[in-house]
N, CA, C and O of each residue as an XYZ file, in Angstrom:
292
protein
N       7.318     -9.656     19.181
C       6.655    -10.795     19.791
C       5.310    -11.007     19.099
O       4.521    -10.067     18.998
N       5.045    -12.173     18.639
C       3.825    -12.495     17.920
C       2.801    -13.090     18.873
O       3.123    -13.918     19.725
N       1.552    -12.644     18.708
C       0.477    -13.158     19.535
C       0.055    -14.522     19.008
O      -0.126    -14.677     17.800
N      -0.105    -15.513     19.877
C      -0.559    -16.823     19.424
C      -1.931    -16.719     18.761
O      -2.726    -15.843     19.104
N      -2.203    -17.603     17.822
C      -3.449    -17.548     17.065
C      -4.682    -17.589     17.957
O      -5.708    -17.007     17.606
N      -4.609    -18.248     19.075
C      -5.764    -18.392     19.950
C      -5.919    -17.260     20.953
O      -6.899    -17.240     21.697
N      -4.991    -16.324     20.996
C      -5.063    -15.220     21.949
C      -6.302    -14.370     21.661
O      -6.628    -14.120     20.500
N      -6.993    -13.926     22.716
C      -8.237    -13.189     22.492
C      -8.044    -11.762     21.965
O      -8.929    -11.238     21.290
N      -6.915    -11.130     22.259
C      -6.711     -9.748     21.833
C      -5.714     -9.673     20.689
O      -4.710    -10.384     20.677
N      -6.004     -8.800     19.723
C      -5.154     -8.646     18.545
C      -4.746     -7.195     18.368
O      -5.471     -6.273     18.744
N      -3.575     -7.015     17.790
C      -3.118     -5.695     17.393
C      -3.813     -5.312     16.092
O      -4.523     -6.125     15.500
N      -3.612     -4.083     15.652
C      -4.194     -3.628     14.390
C      -3.670     -4.452     13.217
O      -4.437     -4.809     12.323
N      -2.383     -4.753     13.211
C      -1.825     -5.558     12.118
C      -2.427     -6.956     12.097
O      -2.732     -7.485     11.028
N      -2.598     -7.554     13.264
C      -3.181     -8.884     13.344
C      -4.649     -8.872     12.908
O      -5.094     -9.767     12.190
N      -5.396     -7.857     13.346
C      -6.807     -7.746     12.963
C      -6.951     -7.480     11.465
O      -7.877     -7.986     10.830
N      -6.048     -6.696     10.906
C      -6.067     -6.433      9.470
C      -5.954     -7.734      8.700
O      -6.726     -7.984      7.775
N      -4.997     -8.559      9.077
C      -4.805     -9.843      8.407
C      -5.976    -10.786      8.685
O      -6.446    -11.472      7.777
N      -6.443    -10.825      9.915
C      -7.526    -11.727     10.315
C      -8.804    -11.450      9.528
O      -9.510    -12.374      9.125
N      -9.094    -10.157      9.313
C     -10.313     -9.773      8.605
C     -10.125     -9.724      7.094
O     -11.092     -9.601      6.343
N      -8.876     -9.822      6.658
C      -8.615     -9.840      5.225
C      -8.557     -8.471      4.577
O      -8.694     -8.365      3.358
N      -8.358     -7.423      5.360
C      -8.198     -6.094      4.779
C      -6.828     -5.980      4.130
O      -5.872     -6.617      4.571
N      -6.736     -5.184      3.104
C      -5.458     -5.026      2.401
C      -4.473     -4.160      3.175
O      -3.264     -4.388      3.122
N      -4.988     -3.169      3.894
C      -4.106     -2.248      4.619
C      -4.661     -1.982      6.017
O      -5.841     -2.202      6.289
N      -3.800     -1.516      6.873
C      -4.216     -1.103      8.206
C      -5.116      0.129      8.116
O      -6.017      0.305      8.936
N      -4.869      0.983      7.115
C      -5.715      2.165      6.919
C      -7.166      1.761      6.643
O      -8.090      2.426      7.111
N      -7.372      0.685      5.894
C      -8.730      0.198      5.622
C      -9.393     -0.273      6.918
O     -10.583     -0.044      7.130
N      -8.621     -0.930      7.779
C      -9.147     -1.352      9.074
C      -9.551     -0.136      9.894
O     -10.641     -0.112     10.465
N      -8.695      0.869      9.961
C      -9.005      2.073     10.737
C     -10.246      2.770     10.199
O     -11.051      3.288     10.973
N     -10.408      2.789      8.890
C     -11.599      3.386      8.284
C     -12.846      2.608      8.720
O     -13.869      3.211      9.047
N     -12.766      1.287      8.725
C     -13.892      0.461      9.159
C     -14.212      0.703     10.629
O     -15.382      0.697     11.012
N     -13.195      0.916     11.455
C     -13.415      1.232     12.867
C     -14.136      2.574     12.982
O     -15.103      2.691     13.734
N     -13.678      3.581     12.250
C     -14.313      4.909     12.289
C     -15.774      4.847     11.850
O     -16.613      5.579     12.374
N     -16.074      3.984     10.900
C     -17.443      3.843     10.381
C     -18.323      2.980     11.288
O     -19.526      2.865     11.053
N     -17.733      2.374     12.319
C     -18.493      1.539     13.228
C     -18.718      0.126     12.714
O     -19.568     -0.597     13.234
N     -17.964     -0.270     11.702
C     -18.104     -1.597     11.113
C     -17.331     -2.634     11.917
O     -17.782     -3.770     12.071
N     -16.178     -2.247     12.426
C     -15.313     -3.154     13.181
C     -15.222     -2.663     14.626
O     -14.845     -1.516     14.866
N     -15.566     -3.526     15.595
C     -15.454     -3.130     17.003
C     -13.990     -3.083     17.443
O     -13.199     -3.966     17.109
N     -13.645     -2.042     18.193
C     -12.267     -1.869     18.663
C     -12.284     -1.278     20.071
O     -13.264     -0.666     20.496
N     -11.186     -1.475     20.772
C     -11.013     -0.944     22.125
C      -9.760     -0.081     22.135
O      -8.707     -0.490     21.646
N      -9.883      1.094     22.686
C      -8.758      2.025     22.729
C      -7.954      1.829     24.004
O      -8.506      1.785     25.104
N      -6.649      1.715     23.840
C      -5.711      1.660     24.961
C      -4.876      2.922     24.887
O      -4.005      3.046     24.026
N      -5.134      3.842     25.768
C      -4.427      5.108     25.702
C      -4.993      5.983     24.591
O      -6.109      5.767     24.119
N      -4.215      6.962     24.187
C      -4.689      7.931     23.204
C      -4.713      7.395     21.789
O      -5.565      7.801     20.999
N      -3.799      6.487     21.439
C      -3.671      6.098     20.044
C      -3.751      4.606     19.753
O      -4.003      4.224     18.610
N      -3.552      3.784     20.716
C      -3.437      2.341     20.471
C      -4.808      1.662     20.498
O      -5.586      1.859     21.431
N      -5.094      0.871     19.478
C      -6.328      0.100     19.413
C      -6.025     -1.382     19.564
O      -4.983     -1.867     19.123
N      -6.952     -2.092     20.195
C      -6.877     -3.545     20.278
C      -8.232     -4.096     19.860
O      -9.265     -3.441     19.997
N      -8.195     -5.306     19.351
C      -9.375     -5.934     18.788
C      -9.573     -7.279     19.449
O      -8.636     -8.071     19.547
N     -10.796     -7.546     19.907
C     -11.088     -8.801     20.584
C     -11.573     -9.813     19.553
O     -12.540     -9.575     18.829
N     -10.888    -10.936     19.504
C     -11.184    -11.974     18.509
C     -12.654    -12.407     18.575
O     -13.290    -12.583     17.535
N     -13.191    -12.578     19.764
C     -14.585    -13.000     19.911
C     -15.556    -11.990     19.318
O     -16.545    -12.377     18.694
N     -15.289    -10.705     19.505
C     -16.151     -9.667     18.928
C     -16.050     -9.652     17.407
O     -17.052     -9.476     16.713
N     -14.844     -9.836     16.896
C     -14.670     -9.871     15.442
C     -15.377    -11.088     14.854
O     -16.029    -10.990     13.815
N     -15.247    -12.240     15.524
C     -15.921    -13.448     15.058
C     -17.440    -13.269     15.076
O     -18.123    -13.683     14.140
N     -17.969    -12.657     16.132
C     -19.413    -12.433     16.227
C     -19.887    -11.496     15.125
O     -20.940    -11.720     14.528
N     -19.119    -10.455     14.855
C     -19.481     -9.513     13.799
C     -19.404    -10.186     12.434
O     -20.246     -9.934     11.572
N     -18.408    -11.034     12.230
C     -18.300    -11.783     10.973
C     -19.497    -12.717     10.795
O     -19.998    -12.879      9.683
N     -19.952    -13.328     11.882
C     -21.098    -14.240     11.805
C     -22.383    -13.477     11.481
O     -23.234    -13.971     10.741
N     -22.516    -12.273     12.038
C     -23.723    -11.478     11.797
C     -23.742    -10.849     10.411
O     -24.769    -10.852      9.732
N     -22.596    -10.307      9.995
C     -22.512     -9.552      8.737
C     -21.239     -9.919      7.985
O     -20.327     -9.096      7.911
N     -21.142    -11.116      7.428
C     -19.881    -11.531      6.805
C     -19.433    -10.633      5.662
O     -18.237    -10.373      5.525
N     -20.352    -10.156      4.843
C     -19.930     -9.329      3.709
C     -19.646     -7.894      4.126
O     -18.866     -7.207      3.465
N     -20.257     -7.429      5.202
C     -20.067     -6.045      5.636
C     -18.620     -5.773      6.046
O     -18.097     -4.689      5.787
N     -17.979     -6.739      6.677
C     -16.610     -6.539      7.138
C     -15.601     -6.589      6.001
O     -14.525     -6.000      6.105
N     -15.928     -7.280      4.923
C     -14.961     -7.449      3.862
C     -15.274     -6.647      2.607
O     -14.471     -6.628      1.674
N     -16.426     -5.984      2.564
C     -16.836     -5.240      1.376
C     -16.261     -3.827      1.414
O     -16.658     -3.029      2.263
N     -15.322     -3.495      0.499
C     -14.739     -2.159      0.495
C     -15.774     -1.062      0.326
O     -15.601      0.021      0.884
N     -16.847     -1.301     -0.424
C     -17.885     -0.286     -0.617
C     -18.588      0.030      0.701
O     -18.911      1.187      0.969
N     -18.825     -0.982      1.516
C     -19.470     -0.762      2.810
C     -18.571      0.060      3.718
O     -19.048      0.915      4.463
N     -17.274     -0.197      3.656
C     -16.335      0.548      4.487
C     -16.308      2.008      4.061
O     -16.327      2.897      4.912
N     -16.266      2.267      2.775
C     -16.172      3.635      2.273
C     -17.475      4.397      2.424
O     -17.450      5.608      2.641
N     -18.615      3.722      2.315
C     -19.898      4.400      2.388
C     -20.440      4.482      3.809
O     -21.248      5.356      4.125
N     -19.987      3.562      4.666
C     -20.457      3.559      6.035
C     -21.812      2.992      6.087
O     -22.400      2.897      7.164
């Protein structure tokens, strides 16, 4: 089941595509570094709020998409 584009919550795969990351692993690394805001559902499942991602993109557009920032933290 695919989430509509306007839905406020996204899966990891949807957030990966939305932010333009090449892999889900890159998204998870950005979450660990505190670059991408995420919400944990249970022990392993993450969800991403579109409004928070949009706000972070507005504040730091290059930080979310720069691989060096993700790797260096």
